[in-house]
Backbone as a ProteinNet text record, in pm:
[ID]
protein_1_A
[PRIMARY]
MNMEAKIRAALVAAFEATALEVINESHQHSGHAGDDGSGESHFRVRMTAAGFDAMSRVARHRAVHAALGPLNEQIHALALELS
[TERTIARY]
-3522	-3497.1	-3597.4	-3674.8	-3773.3	-3673.6	-3728.8	-3652.6	-3601.3	-3685.7	-3654.5	-3508.7	-3500.5	-3385.6	-3274.4	-3286	-3186.7	-3146.4	-3223.7	-3181.4	-3085.2	-3151.4	-3087.2	-2926.1	-2916.2	-2797	-2683.9	-2750.9	-2652.2	-2608.5	-2680.1	-2647.4	-2546.6	-2577.1	-2482.1	-2345.6	-2341.2	-2214.6	-2134	-2206.1	-2126.9	-2112.1	-2175.8	-2155.7	-2156.6	-2080.9	-2060.6	-2176.9	-2288.1	-2413.7	-2417.1	-2450.3	-2487.7	-2630.8	-2703.5	-2872.2	-2906.2	-3007.1	-3057.9	-3197.3	-3286.4	-3412.3	-3437.7	-3513	-3549.4	-3711	-3764.7	-3913.9	-3991	-4081.1	-4157.3	-4299.5	-4283.5	-4410.3	-4497.2	-4475.5	-4558.2	-4694	-4749.7	-4895.1	-4963.7	-4879.1	-4939.8	-4944.8	-4912.1	-4919.9	-4985.4	-5056.4	-5119.6	-5229.7	-5206.7	-5279.7	-5236.9	-5122.1	-5065	-4987.4	-4924.6	-4835.1	-4704.1	-4636.7	-4520.2	-4549.1	-4670.4	-4715.5	-4699.2	-4622.1	-4624.4	-4723.4	-4757.6	-4872.2	-4771.4	-4655.5	-4573	-4576.9	-4597.2	-4587.4	-4452.5	-4383.6	-4198.6	-4154.9	-4213.9	-4177.7	-4148.3	-4193.4	-4175.5	-4090	-3986.4	-3928.2	-3861.7	-3843.8	-3779.8	-3682.4	-3549.4	-3428.6	-3383.6	-3373.8	-3310.2	-3191.4	-3090.9	-2953.3	-2879.3	-2799	-2669.5	-2545.5	-2441.4	-2314.2	-2216.3	-2100	-1998.4	-1929.4	-1937.4	-1891.5	-1958.6	-2069.2	-2156.9	-2134.4	-2042.4	-2024.3	-1935.3	-1866.8	-1767.4	-1846.1	-1961.7	-2029.4	-2143.4	-2152.5	-2272.3	-2402.8	-2514.6	-2643.1	-2645.5	-2603.1	-2605.8	-2509.8	-2397.9	-2290	-2336.8	-2417.1	-2456.1	-2579.4	-2660.5	-2766.1	-2695.1	-2593.2	-2538.6	-2446.4	-2376.7	-2327.6	-2449.4	-2548.7	-2648.8	-2683.3	-2717.5	-2757.5	-2637.1	-2525.9	-2415	-2423.2	-2451.2	-2443.5	-2544.9	-2678.3	-2766.6	-2767	-2672.5	-2631.7	-2770	-2801.4	-2888.2	-3029.3	-3032.4	-3157	-3233.3	-3167.1	-3222.3	-3323	-3296.4	-3375	-3506.7	-3535.8	-3645.5	-3715.6	-3686.9	-3747.5	-3788	-3915.1	-3985.4	-3947.3	-3965.2	-3930.8	-3870.5	-3757.3	-3673.4	-3658.5	-3708	-3687.3	-3576.4	-3494	-3344.8	-3340.9	-3336.6	-3299.8	-3181.1	-3080.2	-2946.5	-2847.6	-2774.6	-2740.4	-2589.9
-5603.9	-5503.7	-5520.4	-5411.2	-5412.6	-5398	-5397.2	-5400.5	-5259.6	-5168.3	-5033.5	-5016.7	-5050.7	-5040	-5093.4	-5214.4	-5303.3	-5232.9	-5175.9	-5105	-4989.9	-4918	-4807.2	-4849	-4966.7	-4987.8	-5012.8	-5107.2	-5139.4	-5039.4	-4938.9	-4810.9	-4725.9	-4695.7	-4628	-4694.1	-4826.5	-4862.5	-4871	-4865.5	-4893.9	-4729.2	-4646.8	-4484	-4388	-4290.3	-4174.7	-4080.5	-4096.6	-4035.1	-3896.2	-3777.9	-3666.3	-3629.3	-3727	-3725.4	-3860.3	-3930.2	-4062.3	-4064.5	-4128.3	-4135.3	-4306.9	-4367	-4476.5	-4487.7	-4500.7	-4472.4	-4619.9	-4648.9	-4806.4	-4748.3	-4771.9	-4752.5	-4880.5	-4980.8	-5097.5	-5088.3	-4987.1	-4958.1	-4917.2	-4877.5	-4826.9	-4944.5	-5064.1	-5173.3	-5279.5	-5287.1	-5368.1	-5451.1	-5565.1	-5633.5	-5660.1	-5592.2	-5596.8	-5740.3	-5734.7	-5858.9	-5811.5	-5922.6	-5891.9	-5846.1	-5816	-5786.7	-5918.7	-5954.3	-6054.3	-6063.5	-5937.9	-5904.3	-5877	-5863.9	-5815.2	-5674.3	-5612.8	-5458.9	-5389.4	-5494.6	-5452.5	-5482.9	-5463.9	-5509.2	-5424.8	-5295.8	-5197.7	-5044.9	-5024.7	-4909	-4831	-4708.7	-4598.6	-4526	-4535.7	-4471	-4361	-4255.6	-4110.5	-4101.8	-4099.8	-4079.7	-3993	-3911	-3817.6	-3891.8	-3899.1	-3918.2	-3882.4	-3845.4	-3782.9	-3854.5	-3984.4	-4099.7	-4138.6	-4101.2	-4095.8	-3993.6	-3896.6	-3796.8	-3841.3	-3936	-3979.7	-4121	-4161.7	-4298.6	-4251.2	-4314.8	-4303.5	-4360.9	-4352.6	-4375.6	-4519.6	-4608	-4745.1	-4807.2	-4716.7	-4769.2	-4751.6	-4621.4	-4592.1	-4711.8	-4745.3	-4842.8	-4985.8	-5025	-5131	-5136.5	-5028.7	-5000.5	-5014.3	-4967.2	-4971.2	-5102.4	-5189.2	-5313.3	-5412.3	-5392.5	-5438.3	-5432.3	-5315.4	-5308	-5369.8	-5374.8	-5441.8	-5598.1	-5652.3	-5780.8	-5879.4	-5953.6	-6069.4	-6000.5	-5857.5	-5804.4	-5790.9	-5775	-5761.8	-5862.4	-5995.8	-6091.4	-6109	-6002.7	-5990.3	-5877.5	-5792.6	-5674.5	-5684.4	-5664.6	-5678.5	-5571.5	-5453.1	-5340.4	-5243.6	-5165.7	-5067.8	-4966.7	-4844.4	-4716.7	-4652.6	-4608.9	-4537	-4391.9	-4292.3	-4173	-4121.2	-4116.3	-4115.1	-4005.8	-3940.4	-3815.5	-3793.9
-1087.9	-1150.1	-1278.1	-1305.2	-1424	-1568.3	-1678	-1803	-1830.9	-1791.1	-1809.8	-1749.8	-1611.7	-1536.5	-1595.1	-1647.5	-1687.7	-1831.2	-1908.1	-2032.9	-1989.3	-1890.3	-1838.6	-1790.5	-1728.2	-1639.7	-1767.9	-1850.1	-1969.5	-2035.7	-2085.6	-2155	-2065.1	-1935.2	-1856.7	-1829.7	-1842.7	-1832.9	-1935.9	-2055.5	-2201.2	-2250.3	-2224.4	-2290.3	-2194	-2231.2	-2135.4	-2172.6	-2155.6	-2199.8	-2126	-2216	-2137.1	-2138.6	-2210.3	-2173.7	-2204	-2121.1	-2167.2	-2095.9	-2182.1	-2154.2	-2199.4	-2094.4	-2168.4	-2124.2	-2215.3	-2234.9	-2247.9	-2148.6	-2183.9	-2265.8	-2370.4	-2460.8	-2472.7	-2396.5	-2403.5	-2408.4	-2322.5	-2314.2	-2444	-2534.8	-2670.5	-2769.4	-2709.5	-2792	-2749.7	-2637.1	-2580.9	-2673.4	-2705.8	-2766.9	-2921.5	-2961.1	-3057.7	-3075.5	-3196.5	-3212.9	-3139.3	-3069.5	-2977.7	-2836.5	-2812.2	-2659.6	-2590.1	-2492.1	-2429.3	-2308.3	-2258.7	-2144.7	-2040.2	-2059.7	-1926.9	-1915.4	-2009.4	-1983.6	-2014.8	-2065.2	-2099	-2203.3	-2324.9	-2476	-2556.5	-2537.1	-2638.1	-2582.5	-2622.2	-2566.7	-2638	-2599.4	-2681	-2586	-2681.2	-2589.4	-2671.1	-2609.2	-2661.1	-2570	-2640.5	-2584.9	-2669.5	-2609.3	-2640.4	-2585.7	-2671.4	-2610.5	-2712.3	-2633.3	-2730.9	-2809.5	-2789.8	-2871.7	-2995.8	-2998.1	-3120.8	-3227.7	-3201.6	-3321.2	-3414.5	-3422.3	-3512	-3568.7	-3538.2	-3572.9	-3671.7	-3782.4	-3848.4	-3784.6	-3849.7	-3761	-3761.2	-3835.5	-3844.5	-3738.5	-3725.5	-3620.3	-3478.3	-3465.9	-3334.4	-3301.5	-3371	-3349.7	-3318	-3380.4	-3374.3	-3231.5	-3208.8	-3065.2	-2958.7	-2976.9	-2837.8	-2835.8	-2968.7	-2952.5	-2884.3	-2938.2	-2868.1	-2734.1	-2664.7	-2547.1	-2443.5	-2530.7	-2465.6	-2448.8	-2537.5	-2539.3	-2540.7	-2429.6	-2417.5	-2375.9	-2366.3	-2314.7	-2467.9	-2571.9	-2700.4	-2719.9	-2671.8	-2709.1	-2623.1	-2508.1	-2425.9	-2480.8	-2552.3	-2616	-2743	-2757	-2896.7	-2994.9	-2932.4	-3028.5	-2932	-3011.2	-2965.8	-3061.2	-3029.4	-3117.3	-3043.9	-3131.6	-3090.4	-3155.3	-3085.2	-3118.6	-3059.7	-3134.3	-3083.4	-3151	-3073	-3124.4	-3033.3
[MASK]
+++++++++++++++++++++++++++++++++++++++++++++++++++++++++++++++++++++++++++++++++++

């Protein structure tokens, strides 16, 4: 399973998302710091979930990072767009 699929699976398991996009942006960072050459180091997540309504922006980000658990160590950059 590639990293994009792992991220998606972790988020689907943790949240009742009404919309979820996991976008691999690694190609945009080729040769930059943090590029490990795997093509799976930089991601953007766009997610809407009802549970986010009562959370602050920081709480939403913390919840996503908690859901990803050990995957966080394998991702160099993660842009989050959460609503």
